[in-house]
NUFIVO-699884 format. One record per residue (C-alpha): residue number from 1; residue in three letters; z, x, y. Coordinates in pm, 1 decimal. Each point is the difference from the previous one (the first is absolute). Example, Ala and Ser with C-alpha at 12.3 -4.5 7.8 and 13.67 -1.06 7.14 Angstrom:
BEGIN
[r 1,'ala',[780.0,1230.0,-450.0]]
[r 2,'ser',[-66.0,137.0,344.0]]
//
This chain:
BEGIN
[r 1,'unk',[-1564.6,-16536.3,-7929.5]]
[r 2,'unk',[140.0,324.0,-141.4]]
[r 3,'unk',[216.4,139.1,281.1]]
[r 4,'unk',[138.1,-160.2,314.2]]
[r 5,'unk',[72.2,313.9,200.4]]
[r 6,'unk',[285.2,-41.2,248.5]]
[r 7,'unk',[-30.8,193.6,328.1]]
[r 8,'unk',[304.2,-27.5,226.1]]
[r 9,'unk',[2.8,63.1,370.5]]
[r 10,'unk',[129.8,354.9,-42.1]]
[r 11,'unk',[-252.7,87.6,-275.1]]
[r 12,'unk',[-324.6,28.4,190.3]]
[r 13,'unk',[-120.3,304.3,-190.3]]
[r 14,'unk',[-373.9,24.3,-66.4]]
[r 15,'unk',[78.5,232.9,-291.6]]
[r 16,'unk',[281.1,-212.8,-142.3]]
[r 17,'unk',[80.7,44.3,-371.4]]
[r 18,'unk',[-31.0,-377.1,-20.8]]
[r 19,'unk',[-377.1,34.3,49.2]]
[r 20,'unk',[-50.7,227.8,-301.1]]
[r 21,'unk',[-283.3,-142.7,-219.1]]
[r 22,'unk',[-36.1,-298.3,239.0]]
[r 23,'unk',[-275.4,-235.8,-113.6]]
[r 24,'unk',[-114.8,-247.0,266.5]]
[r 25,'unk',[-131.3,-228.0,-273.2]]
[r 26,'unk',[334.8,-30.2,-178.2]]
[r 27,'unk',[268.3,92.9,255.2]]
[r 28,'unk',[110.4,-146.3,332.1]]
[r 29,'unk',[214.6,138.5,284.1]]
[r 30,'unk',[285.3,-208.9,134.1]]
[r 31,'unk',[149.8,34.3,352.1]]
[r 32,'unk',[214.8,-239.6,204.1]]
[r 33,'unk',[152.8,-18.6,343.4]]
[r 34,'unk',[322.7,-198.3,-37.0]]
[r 35,'unk',[263.7,-109.8,243.9]]
[r 36,'unk',[291.4,110.0,-218.0]]
[r 37,'unk',[-86.6,365.9,46.8]]
[r 38,'unk',[56.3,-35.3,375.8]]
[r 39,'unk',[301.8,-226.0,-17.3]]
[r 40,'unk',[226.2,134.5,-274.6]]
[r 41,'unk',[86.7,241.4,278.9]]
[r 42,'unk',[-86.7,-91.0,362.5]]
[r 43,'unk',[-314.8,214.7,2.8]]
[r 44,'unk',[-126.4,154.8,321.6]]
[r 45,'unk',[-329.8,-153.8,108.8]]
[r 46,'unk',[-165.7,342.5,8.2]]
[r 47,'unk',[111.6,66.6,-358.5]]
[r 48,'unk',[-136.5,-327.3,-126.2]]
[r 49,'unk',[-327.2,49.7,195.7]]
[r 50,'unk',[-42.3,353.3,-138.3]]
[r 51,'unk',[26.3,-125.3,-357.0]]
[r 52,'unk',[-229.2,-301.2,42.3]]
[r 53,'unk',[-263.8,182.3,204.0]]
[r 54,'unk',[-11.6,287.9,-249.4]]
[r 55,'unk',[-19.7,-245.8,-291.8]]
[r 56,'unk',[-292.6,-189.3,154.4]]
[r 57,'unk',[-187.7,317.8,69.4]]
[r 58,'unk',[62.9,113.5,-358.5]]
[r 59,'unk',[-131.4,-335.3,-122.6]]
[r 60,'unk',[-320.4,63.7,201.0]]
[r 61,'unk',[-23.1,344.2,-159.9]]
[r 62,'unk',[29.5,-150.5,-349.9]]
[r 63,'unk',[-262.1,-261.6,75.5]]
[r 64,'unk',[-236.9,272.8,111.9]]
[r 65,'unk',[36.7,140.1,-352.0]]
[r 66,'unk',[-92.8,-352.3,-121.1]]
[r 67,'unk',[331.6,-29.6,-182.3]]
[r 68,'unk',[140.2,-354.9,-36.7]]
[r 69,'unk',[311.5,-58.8,207.1]]
[r 70,'unk',[239.9,-292.9,-15.3]]
[r 71,'unk',[155.9,24.2,347.9]]
[r 72,'unk',[232.6,-256.7,158.5]]
[r 73,'unk',[41.4,13.5,374.1]]
[r 74,'unk',[326.2,-93.1,168.0]]
[r 75,'unk',[-134.1,-315.1,166.5]]
[r 76,'unk',[-193.3,-126.5,-299.4]]
[r 77,'unk',[95.8,-357.1,-103.9]]
[r 78,'unk',[29.4,134.7,-353.7]]
[r 79,'unk',[256.7,263.2,94.6]]
[r 80,'unk',[325.5,-62.7,-186.7]]
[r 81,'unk',[215.2,232.4,209.6]]
[r 82,'unk',[121.6,252.1,-253.6]]
[r 83,'unk',[-161.1,260.2,-222.5]]
[r 84,'unk',[149.0,-156.2,-310.2]]
[r 85,'unk',[-126.7,-352.7,75.4]]
[r 86,'unk',[-343.1,123.2,110.2]]
[r 87,'unk',[-36.5,218.6,-309.1]]
[r 88,'unk',[99.9,-278.8,-233.6]]
[r 89,'unk',[-268.4,-227.1,151.2]]
[r 90,'unk',[-266.2,268.0,-42.2]]
[r 91,'unk',[99.0,54.1,-362.8]]
[r 92,'unk',[-32.6,-370.0,-64.8]]
[r 93,'unk',[-345.5,3.6,163.7]]
[r 94,'unk',[-145.1,312.2,-163.8]]
[r 95,'unk',[188.7,23.0,-328.8]]
[r 96,'unk',[-22.9,381.9,-19.4]]
[r 97,'unk',[83.7,189.4,-316.2]]
[r 98,'unk',[212.1,249.2,195.1]]
[r 99,'unk',[154.5,77.1,339.1]]
[r 100,'unk',[-46.2,357.4,111.1]]
[r 101,'unk',[152.0,190.7,291.2]]
[r 102,'unk',[150.8,328.1,108.5]]
[r 103,'unk',[378.7,11.4,45.9]]
[r 104,'unk',[106.6,-203.2,307.0]]
[r 105,'unk',[191.8,158.1,283.6]]
[r 106,'unk',[274.6,-260.8,-5.5]]
[r 107,'unk',[237.3,-87.4,-288.5]]
[r 108,'unk',[18.1,-362.0,114.0]]
[r 109,'unk',[-379.0,-32.3,-20.9]]
[r 110,'unk',[-7.8,167.2,-341.9]]
[r 111,'unk',[252.8,-250.2,-133.4]]
[r 112,'unk',[-191.6,-296.6,150.4]]
[r 113,'unk',[-326.2,104.2,-165.9]]
[r 114,'unk',[171.1,77.1,-331.1]]
[r 115,'unk',[154.4,-348.0,19.9]]
[r 116,'unk',[-342.1,-162.5,43.9]]
[r 117,'unk',[-147.7,196.9,-285.5]]
[r 118,'unk',[284.0,-107.0,-227.6]]
[r 119,'unk',[-18.8,-362.0,106.7]]
[r 120,'unk',[-376.8,-19.4,-55.6]]
[r 121,'unk',[6.3,218.7,-317.8]]
[r 122,'unk',[-256.3,241.4,147.7]]
[r 123,'unk',[16.1,366.2,-82.4]]
[r 124,'unk',[87.0,211.9,303.3]]
[r 125,'unk',[-114.9,362.1,8.9]]
[r 126,'unk',[171.4,217.9,262.0]]
[r 127,'unk',[-156.4,341.3,62.2]]
[r 128,'unk',[136.5,309.0,169.1]]
[r 129,'unk',[-112.3,15.7,361.9]]
[r 130,'unk',[-215.2,308.6,16.1]]
[r 131,'unk',[14.5,-2.3,379.8]]
[r 132,'unk',[324.0,194.9,-34.4]]
[r 133,'unk',[44.4,362.5,-115.1]]
[r 134,'unk',[274.8,-98.3,-245.4]]
[r 135,'unk',[100.8,-296.9,-213.9]]
[r 136,'unk',[336.3,-171.4,-49.2]]
[r 137,'unk',[2.4,144.5,-355.1]]
[r 138,'unk',[-38.9,355.2,137.8]]
[r 139,'unk',[283.3,-55.6,239.5]]
[r 140,'unk',[219.3,-136.3,-278.5]]
[r 141,'unk',[-71.2,315.3,-201.3]]
[r 142,'unk',[93.8,210.6,302.6]]
[r 143,'unk',[323.4,-199.2,47.4]]
[r 144,'unk',[109.3,13.8,-365.1]]
[r 145,'unk',[312.8,203.4,-45.4]]
[r 146,'unk',[45.7,81.9,369.2]]
[r 147,'unk',[338.9,-67.5,159.2]]
[r 148,'unk',[-166.4,-3.4,342.1]]
[r 149,'unk',[-346.9,-91.8,118.9]]
[r 150,'unk',[-132.1,183.1,301.3]]
[r 151,'unk',[-337.2,-8.3,169.5]]
[r 152,'unk',[-38.1,376.0,16.3]]
[r 153,'unk',[-15.1,48.2,-375.3]]
[r 154,'unk',[-242.1,-285.0,-62.5]]
[r 155,'unk',[-214.6,115.4,289.4]]
[r 156,'unk',[-22.1,351.1,-144.8]]
[r 157,'unk',[-101.2,-139.1,-340.4]]
[r 158,'unk',[-284.1,-195.2,161.5]]
[r 159,'unk',[-110.7,294.7,205.8]]
[r 160,'unk',[-32.6,212.9,-312.7]]
[r 161,'unk',[-159.0,-273.9,-215.7]]
[r 162,'unk',[-264.8,-87.1,257.6]]
[r 163,'unk',[-42.3,352.3,141.1]]
[r 164,'unk',[74.5,-112.8,352.8]]
[r 165,'unk',[74.0,277.2,252.5]]
[r 166,'unk',[44.0,246.9,-283.6]]
[r 167,'unk',[-117.3,363.0,-23.6]]
[r 168,'unk',[9.4,172.4,-336.1]]
[r 169,'unk',[287.0,-222.5,-123.1]]
[r 170,'unk',[205.5,41.9,319.0]]
[r 171,'unk',[30.5,-225.8,303.6]]
[r 172,'unk',[-247.1,79.2,277.0]]
[r 173,'unk',[164.5,225.9,254.0]]
[r 174,'unk',[292.7,79.6,-230.1]]
[r 175,'unk',[221.7,-302.1,75.9]]
[r 176,'unk',[4.6,-348.0,-150.3]]
[r 177,'unk',[64.5,-171.1,331.9]]
[r 178,'unk',[6.4,81.6,368.9]]
[r 179,'unk',[233.4,-273.6,112.6]]
[r 180,'unk',[196.9,239.2,224.1]]
[r 181,'unk',[-316.9,54.1,206.3]]
[r 182,'unk',[-75.1,-370.5,34.0]]
[r 183,'unk',[290.9,-129.3,202.2]]
[r 184,'unk',[-114.0,60.4,352.7]]
[r 185,'unk',[76.0,-220.0,299.8]]
[r 186,'unk',[-220.8,-35.6,304.3]]
[r 187,'unk',[92.1,200.2,314.4]]
[r 188,'unk',[176.7,-183.2,280.0]]
[r 189,'unk',[-327.9,-66.0,175.8]]
[r 190,'unk',[-121.8,-188.2,-306.6]]
[r 191,'unk',[-284.7,26.2,-246.7]]
[r 192,'unk',[-273.4,30.2,262.5]]
[r 193,'unk',[-342.9,-146.1,-62.8]]
[r 194,'unk',[-7.2,-137.9,-351.9]]
[r 195,'unk',[-314.1,-48.4,-212.3]]
[r 196,'unk',[-15.0,-379.5,-36.0]]
[r 197,'unk',[-83.0,-110.6,-355.0]]
[r 198,'unk',[-338.2,-154.8,-64.6]]
[r 199,'unk',[7.2,-379.4,29.7]]
[r 200,'unk',[-185.0,-255.8,-210.7]]
[r 201,'unk',[-82.8,-312.1,202.0]]
[r 202,'unk',[-4.5,-310.0,-220.0]]
[r 203,'unk',[-337.0,-106.4,-137.2]]
[r 204,'unk',[-93.2,-362.9,-72.5]]
[r 205,'unk',[187.5,-10.9,-330.7]]
[r 206,'unk',[314.7,142.3,147.2]]
[r 207,'unk',[-23.2,-225.2,310.9]]
[r 208,'unk',[-5.8,-304.0,-227.8]]
[r 209,'unk',[310.3,128.2,-181.3]]
[r 210,'unk',[180.9,56.6,328.4]]
[r 211,'unk',[-64.8,-363.4,98.6]]
[r 212,'unk',[129.3,-127.5,-333.4]]
[r 213,'unk',[310.0,215.9,11.4]]
[r 214,'unk',[78.8,-98.4,359.7]]
[r 215,'unk',[-36.0,-365.1,-92.5]]
[r 216,'unk',[181.8,-1.0,-333.7]]
[r 217,'unk',[279.3,243.3,85.0]]
[r 218,'unk',[52.6,-70.8,368.3]]
[r 219,'unk',[379.3,41.1,-14.5]]
[r 220,'unk',[-13.8,338.2,-176.7]]
[r 221,'unk',[56.3,325.2,193.0]]
[r 222,'unk',[-288.5,211.3,121.7]]
[r 223,'unk',[-281.9,20.8,252.0]]
[r 224,'unk',[-355.8,-26.7,-134.0]]
[r 225,'unk',[-163.9,68.6,334.8]]
[r 226,'unk',[3.8,375.5,-65.0]]
[r 227,'unk',[-92.1,-7.6,-370.4]]
[r 228,'unk',[-214.5,307.3,-70.9]]
[r 229,'unk',[86.3,118.7,-352.6]]
[r 230,'unk',[-266.7,125.9,-238.8]]
[r 231,'unk',[-59.9,-274.5,-257.5]]
[r 232,'unk',[-299.5,142.4,-189.7]]
[r 233,'unk',[-47.8,307.1,-216.9]]
[r 234,'unk',[-245.9,140.7,254.2]]
[r 235,'unk',[230.4,-47.4,294.3]]
[r 236,'unk',[296.1,146.2,-190.9]]
[r 237,'unk',[-208.9,311.0,-60.6]]
[r 238,'unk',[-81.5,20.5,373.6]]
[r 239,'unk',[371.0,-33.6,79.5]]
[r 240,'unk',[76.9,290.7,-236.2]]
[r 241,'unk',[-269.0,217.3,160.0]]
[r 242,'unk',[138.6,-83.2,343.7]]
[r 243,'unk',[350.9,102.8,-99.5]]
[r 244,'unk',[-111.9,325.8,-164.4]]
[r 245,'unk',[-208.6,97.5,300.3]]
[r 246,'unk',[230.2,-97.8,283.9]]
[r 247,'unk',[364.6,-20.6,-113.3]]
[r 248,'unk',[72.1,176.8,-329.6]]
[r 249,'unk',[39.6,342.9,163.4]]
[r 250,'unk',[293.3,-121.0,214.0]]
[r 251,'unk',[131.5,-250.9,-251.0]]
[r 252,'unk',[247.9,241.2,-161.1]]
[r 253,'unk',[146.9,121.0,332.8]]
[r 254,'unk',[73.1,-348.4,122.7]]
[r 255,'unk',[19.5,-228.7,-304.0]]
[r 256,'unk',[366.7,-73.2,71.2]]
[r 257,'unk',[-35.8,-32.2,380.0]]
[r 258,'unk',[14.4,-324.5,196.2]]
[r 259,'unk',[-100.2,-91.0,352.6]]
[r 260,'unk',[18.6,-308.4,217.1]]
[r 261,'unk',[-308.2,-225.7,-8.4]]
[r 262,'unk',[-183.0,233.5,-242.6]]
[r 263,'unk',[-15.6,-170.2,-339.6]]
[r 264,'unk',[-264.5,222.2,-164.8]]
[r 265,'unk',[59.2,358.8,115.1]]
[r 266,'unk',[-144.0,236.4,-263.9]]
[r 267,'unk',[39.4,-237.3,-296.9]]
[r 268,'unk',[-286.2,-102.5,-228.8]]
[r 269,'unk',[16.2,-382.3,-9.3]]
[r 270,'unk',[-135.8,29.9,-353.7]]
[r 271,'unk',[289.0,-136.8,-207.3]]
[r 272,'unk',[-118.3,-365.2,15.6]]
[r 273,'unk',[-353.1,95.7,-111.4]]
[r 274,'unk',[143.0,203.6,-285.0]]
[r 275,'unk',[245.9,-266.5,-106.6]]
[r 276,'unk',[-278.0,-264.1,-13.9]]
[r 277,'unk',[-204.3,257.9,-200.6]]
[r 278,'unk',[-279.9,20.3,259.8]]
[r 279,'unk',[58.8,372.1,7.9]]
[r 280,'unk',[74.6,220.2,-303.0]]
[r 281,'unk',[289.3,238.7,47.2]]
[r 282,'unk',[-201.2,279.7,-169.7]]
[r 283,'unk',[-262.2,-36.7,273.9]]
[r 284,'unk',[269.9,23.1,268.8]]
[r 285,'unk',[173.1,299.9,-154.5]]
[r 286,'unk',[-330.1,183.1,-60.7]]
[r 287,'unk',[-109.7,-60.6,361.5]]
[r 288,'unk',[327.6,146.8,132.2]]
[r 289,'unk',[-20.9,305.3,-228.1]]
[r 290,'unk',[-362.1,55.9,98.6]]
[r 291,'unk',[106.8,6.2,363.9]]
[r 292,'unk',[258.3,265.8,-80.6]]
[r 293,'unk',[-248.7,208.9,-192.5]]
[r 294,'unk',[-246.2,-20.8,287.6]]
[r 295,'unk',[261.3,114.5,247.9]]
[r 296,'unk',[15.4,-337.7,177.6]]
[r 297,'unk',[367.5,-72.5,-78.8]]
[r 298,'unk',[302.6,218.1,-75.2]]
[r 299,'unk',[158.7,3.7,-343.7]]
[r 300,'unk',[329.3,-149.7,118.0]]
[r 301,'unk',[-176.6,-308.2,137.4]]
[r 302,'unk',[-219.2,-41.9,-306.6]]
[r 303,'unk',[282.3,48.3,-247.1]]
[r 304,'unk',[224.2,-243.1,192.8]]
[r 305,'unk',[-274.8,-261.0,-8.0]]
[r 306,'unk',[-87.4,58.9,-363.6]]
[r 307,'unk',[370.5,-31.5,-94.2]]
[r 308,'unk',[9.6,-349.4,149.9]]
[r 309,'unk',[-280.4,-104.9,-232.1]]
[r 310,'unk',[25.6,209.0,-314.3]]
[r 311,'unk',[376.1,18.8,34.3]]
[r 312,'unk',[174.9,-298.9,156.6]]
[r 313,'unk',[-266.3,-258.4,-74.8]]
[r 314,'unk',[-7.3,80.7,-376.1]]
[r 315,'unk',[374.5,55.1,-18.0]]
[r 316,'unk',[99.0,-334.3,148.6]]
[r 317,'unk',[-241.5,-181.7,-228.1]]
[r 318,'unk',[160.0,177.0,-297.5]]
[r 319,'unk',[344.6,-101.6,119.7]]
[r 320,'unk',[-109.1,-360.2,48.2]]
[r 321,'unk',[-139.9,-57.2,-344.9]]
[r 322,'unk',[263.7,212.1,-178.3]]
[r 323,'unk',[292.6,-200.7,139.9]]
[r 324,'unk',[-128.0,-348.0,71.2]]
[r 325,'unk',[104.5,-276.8,-4.5]]
[r 326,'unk',[366.0,98.7,30.4]]
[r 327,'unk',[-79.6,256.4,270.3]]
[r 328,'unk',[-60.4,-281.4,250.7]]
[r 329,'unk',[358.2,-124.1,-45.0]]
[r 330,'unk',[178.0,328.5,61.7]]
[r 331,'unk',[255.8,15.7,274.9]]
[r 332,'unk',[206.2,317.4,-56.4]]
[r 333,'unk',[142.8,-13.8,355.5]]
[r 334,'unk',[107.1,-364.2,-20.3]]
[r 335,'unk',[-208.6,-78.4,312.6]]
[r 336,'unk',[14.9,-367.4,103.4]]
[r 337,'unk',[-55.4,-29.5,377.1]]
[r 338,'unk',[-278.1,-243.2,95.5]]
[r 339,'unk',[-314.9,155.4,140.1]]
[r 340,'unk',[25.9,-15.7,380.8]]
[r 341,'unk',[-228.7,-258.7,164.0]]
[r 342,'unk',[-149.3,264.0,227.9]]
[r 343,'unk',[-186.2,150.1,-297.6]]
[r 344,'unk',[-227.7,-307.6,33.0]]
[r 345,'unk',[-10.4,-9.1,380.0]]
[r 346,'unk',[31.4,358.1,122.4]]
[r 347,'unk',[250.7,-114.2,261.7]]
[r 348,'unk',[274.5,260.3,2.6]]
[r 349,'unk',[158.7,225.5,257.0]]
[r 350,'unk',[-53.0,310.9,-220.0]]
[r 351,'unk',[-322.7,153.9,132.5]]
[r 352,'unk',[-85.6,175.5,-327.5]]
[r 353,'unk',[28.3,-322.6,-196.8]]
[r 354,'unk',[-189.9,-194.5,266.9]]
[r 355,'unk',[-285.0,256.8,-20.5]]
[r 356,'unk',[-20.3,14.9,-380.7]]
[r 357,'unk',[43.9,-374.5,-47.0]]
[r 358,'unk',[-234.2,-84.3,282.9]]
[r 359,'unk',[-292.7,191.8,-145.0]]
[r 360,'unk',[83.8,-125.2,-348.2]]
[r 361,'unk',[-6.9,-362.5,107.3]]
[r 362,'unk',[-323.1,50.8,194.8]]
[r 363,'unk',[-205.9,222.5,-228.6]]
[r 364,'unk',[171.9,-22.3,-341.4]]
[r 365,'unk',[36.9,375.8,17.3]]
[r 366,'unk',[259.4,270.0,52.3]]
[r 367,'unk',[-8.4,354.2,-139.6]]
[r 368,'unk',[243.8,123.6,-263.7]]
[r 369,'unk',[264.0,141.6,236.8]]
[r 370,'unk',[9.6,-315.8,209.7]]
[r 371,'unk',[55.6,-191.6,-323.3]]
[r 372,'unk',[249.5,241.8,-152.1]]
[r 373,'unk',[191.8,130.6,300.7]]
[r 374,'unk',[-9.7,-292.5,243.6]]
[r 375,'unk',[-29.8,-341.5,-163.9]]
[r 376,'unk',[118.4,120.8,-339.2]]
[r 377,'unk',[280.0,217.0,138.1]]
[r 378,'unk',[144.2,-283.2,203.2]]
[r 379,'unk',[-10.3,-234.8,-301.6]]
[r 380,'unk',[166.2,263.5,-219.9]]
[r 381,'unk',[278.1,71.9,245.7]]
[r 382,'unk',[60.5,-366.3,78.1]]
[r 383,'unk',[18.3,-84.5,-373.3]]
[r 384,'unk',[-277.6,-258.3,-16.0]]
[r 385,'unk',[-44.1,-194.1,-322.8]]
[r 386,'unk',[-264.4,206.9,-183.9]]
[r 387,'unk',[-197.4,-307.6,-111.3]]
[r 388,'unk',[-38.5,-108.0,363.7]]
[r 389,'unk',[-122.9,335.4,128.7]]
[r 390,'unk',[-230.3,38.7,-298.3]]
[r 391,'unk',[-157.6,-337.7,68.8]]
[r 392,'unk',[-40.9,96.4,369.1]]
[r 393,'unk',[-183.4,327.0,-81.1]]
[r 394,'unk',[-220.5,-176.9,-252.2]]
[r 395,'unk',[-86.5,-265.0,253.4]]
[r 396,'unk',[-73.7,192.7,314.0]]
[r 397,'unk',[-207.9,307.1,-97.9]]
[r 398,'unk',[-373.0,-13.5,-56.5]]
[r 399,'unk',[21.2,254.0,-282.3]]
[r 400,'unk',[289.2,-170.9,-179.9]]
[r 401,'unk',[-38.7,-59.8,-376.6]]
[r 402,'unk',[326.0,-29.4,-193.2]]
[r 403,'unk',[-50.8,300.7,-229.1]]
[r 404,'unk',[0.4,233.9,300.9]]
[r 405,'unk',[220.3,-199.1,242.2]]
[r 406,'unk',[299.3,-84.4,-223.2]]
[r 407,'unk',[98.8,352.9,-114.7]]
[r 408,'unk',[-56.3,140.2,346.3]]
[r 409,'unk',[222.8,-268.8,147.7]]
[r 410,'unk',[279.7,-30.4,-259.9]]
[r 411,'unk',[-4.0,363.1,-112.7]]
[r 412,'unk',[-102.2,228.6,283.4]]
[r 413,'unk',[86.8,-210.6,301.5]]
[r 414,'unk',[306.1,-203.2,-107.2]]
[r 415,'unk',[138.8,216.9,-284.3]]
[r 416,'unk',[111.1,-313.9,-183.2]]
[r 417,'unk',[-143.7,133.8,-329.4]]
[r 418,'unk',[295.4,237.5,-12.0]]
[r 419,'unk',[-208.6,315.4,26.7]]
[r 420,'unk',[-270.0,-67.2,-254.7]]
[r 421,'unk',[-276.7,78.6,245.6]]
[r 422,'unk',[160.8,218.6,267.7]]
[r 423,'unk',[277.5,256.0,-21.9]]
[r 424,'unk',[189.2,-134.2,304.6]]
[r 425,'unk',[-5.0,-284.3,253.7]]
[r 426,'unk',[-221.5,66.3,302.0]]
[r 427,'unk',[292.6,-55.4,237.0]]
[r 428,'unk',[-7.9,140.9,353.3]]
[r 429,'unk',[128.4,-70.2,348.1]]
[r 430,'unk',[-211.0,-97.3,299.0]]
[r 431,'unk',[-34.8,369.8,77.0]]
[r 432,'unk',[-261.9,34.1,-274.2]]
[r 433,'unk',[-213.7,-263.8,172.8]]
[r 434,'unk',[57.3,172.7,335.0]]
[r 435,'unk',[-117.1,330.5,-145.9]]
[r 436,'unk',[-315.0,-141.6,-160.4]]
[r 437,'unk',[-112.7,-232.9,279.2]]
[r 438,'unk',[30.1,-101.6,365.1]]
[r 439,'unk',[144.3,-340.3,-95.5]]
[r 440,'unk',[347.2,81.6,128.8]]
[r 441,'unk',[-121.7,82.6,353.5]]
[r 442,'unk',[89.9,-290.3,221.6]]
[r 443,'unk',[181.6,-186.2,-280.6]]
[r 444,'unk',[331.9,-149.7,103.8]]
[r 445,'unk',[169.0,172.1,-295.7]]
[r 446,'unk',[103.0,363.0,-33.9]]
[r 447,'unk',[-109.6,134.3,-340.8]]
[r 448,'unk',[294.0,246.3,-2.7]]
[r 449,'unk',[264.3,-268.8,57.3]]
[r 450,'unk',[163.7,-182.6,-290.9]]
[r 451,'unk',[250.3,-190.1,214.6]]
[r 452,'unk',[29.2,-119.9,355.0]]
[r 453,'unk',[-226.8,-210.5,222.6]]
[r 454,'unk',[-310.6,210.6,-68.2]]
[r 455,'unk',[53.0,40.4,-371.1]]
[r 456,'unk',[-326.7,12.6,-187.2]]
[r 457,'unk',[0.0,-258.7,-278.4]]
[r 458,'unk',[-153.1,254.1,-239.5]]
[r 459,'unk',[272.3,250.6,71.9]]
[r 460,'unk',[279.3,-253.1,-25.5]]
[r 461,'unk',[-133.9,-138.5,-324.0]]
[r 462,'unk',[-56.3,349.9,-139.4]]
[r 463,'unk',[368.2,82.8,18.3]]
[r 464,'unk',[92.5,-343.0,-122.4]]
[r 465,'unk',[-238.1,45.8,-294.2]]
[r 466,'unk',[166.1,332.2,-94.6]]
[r 467,'unk',[343.1,-156.5,37.7]]
[r 468,'unk',[-86.7,-306.3,-214.2]]
[r 469,'unk',[-154.1,212.6,-275.6]]
[r 470,'unk',[225.4,305.2,29.2]]
[r 471,'unk',[90.7,16.0,-367.3]]
[r 472,'unk',[-355.6,-43.3,-129.1]]
[r 473,'unk',[-154.6,244.5,247.3]]
[r 474,'unk',[270.8,263.9,-39.9]]
[r 475,'unk',[-119.0,41.4,-358.9]]
[r 476,'unk',[-357.5,67.0,120.6]]
[r 477,'unk',[-46.4,371.2,51.5]]
[r 478,'unk',[-255.9,-53.5,275.6]]
[r 479,'unk',[226.4,-244.8,192.6]]
[r 480,'unk',[346.1,149.3,-44.6]]
[r 481,'unk',[-14.5,210.2,318.4]]
[r 482,'unk',[-100.2,-304.5,206.4]]
[r 483,'unk',[288.0,-197.8,-147.8]]
[r 484,'unk',[242.0,283.6,84.1]]
[r 485,'unk',[-99.5,-35.0,363.3]]
[r 486,'unk',[172.4,-334.4,-5.5]]
[r 487,'unk',[331.2,184.7,-3.2]]
[r 488,'unk',[-77.6,124.9,350.4]]
[r 489,'unk',[11.5,-352.7,129.9]]
[r 490,'unk',[335.5,-122.2,132.8]]
[r 491,'unk',[150.6,-316.8,-139.0]]
[r 492,'unk',[-58.0,-166.6,334.7]]
[r 493,'unk',[-370.2,95.6,11.1]]
[r 494,'unk',[-55.4,-111.4,-361.5]]
[r 495,'unk',[168.2,-330.8,75.0]]
[r 496,'unk',[-231.3,-54.9,298.9]]
[r 497,'unk',[-303.2,95.5,-209.6]]
[r 498,'unk',[99.0,-251.7,-267.1]]
[r 499,'unk',[48.8,-265.4,259.9]]
[r 500,'unk',[-338.7,64.9,167.0]]
[r 501,'unk',[-168.9,5.4,-344.6]]
[r 502,'unk',[157.8,-330.7,-92.4]]
[r 503,'unk',[-143.3,-152.5,316.3]]
[r 504,'unk',[-346.3,137.3,-79.1]]
[r 505,'unk',[13.4,-150.6,-347.3]]
[r 506,'unk',[98.3,-340.7,131.1]]
[r 507,'unk',[-243.0,-11.8,294.1]]
//
């Protein structure tokens, strides 16, 4: 055998660089479902099922091409439980001249595979993942010599390089972003009739996976009864078309809005398909731009959507590979509070947390503002150990792969990277949640109150957060005014806030 080509669960790309000059007579594809990938964090059942179902459909696709595939299923008697052990056994069986793969999406996995290659004295070739617009090397070149890294500058570089939403060298419409137009909340009467996203009922392959996951990971969080994610290239394309047709036009207006018992709203539900490489980001971006050019979606919505893909998605990957492995150990705020148990149960008196956690634990899904400004905000203000909240986010979301999850959690959400990724902590009181949702209606807490019987935990912890980190935040130009507002608090009110915050941290 010439090449044993490794295809991981998040590398299901028909056009993968790993398949360049593939020769079915001399090369073999290697894939494995292993328990370790669902237990090194307590993986949500829906997340595990998404990976395994997509992998099995990809295997079927490869076999249609008549390409040889060495595939180990989770419940096979020959399954050794980890990628490293399974790969070592396959190397011993096939004796390939070389291992070949595109760059993994997880530093831990990369090191495990490198370790096997070294132990077995097999050459390992790691290729750039052409699924992405940029490479880690390109990001490193962008970062070289800069005192600060900011999304906006990298995003503009990529827009220019790939001629995305550009007109004669200038940004389409005259502005680089339209964020100010994309912060709408629903009116008091609510979002009205919403266009439900297309569903993808499980086929025979997926049903078999659901049975295995339910049996093998019975104690893990999640509900497989409603599993309807696209797990094939064809279904991912249909999901894209559905979003472009029915929700993209209103996406920008309401991308930050939240509403009780409405998990999907105008969001795309495409991140999982893209992160498993069932859907190419260029295809997604082109479809959104075509809708704008055809007058089917406004520029603000399209640019906001494109920025999430060409901007944030590429930027966080650059941050990940530029700063790993030490990035994962950062804790600039000295956060050390244990993750509250209710993150795993959803049982809390805070209605906003109950809503965001409830849908997360059921579907393995929450949109970016629910993650950043509800579950992430509470963790930030409480001072949760960053490793614990990172592992929770990696475990519970169907689209979670470490390259995208870790920087978003440690950098943008928790600010424990000291400002590498974001210019300030995303700290806010409960009034932000009240403004962007109906979660506070009927809640026992008052989002405006920091002290007293009806004090909102978010608001209490916000002031406690500013108080705890007063020196650090005063030096931040974007936070200094918020810190100055502390001086308006009386000594008695601050003392009560500190006392209430201490109780929240110990509960």
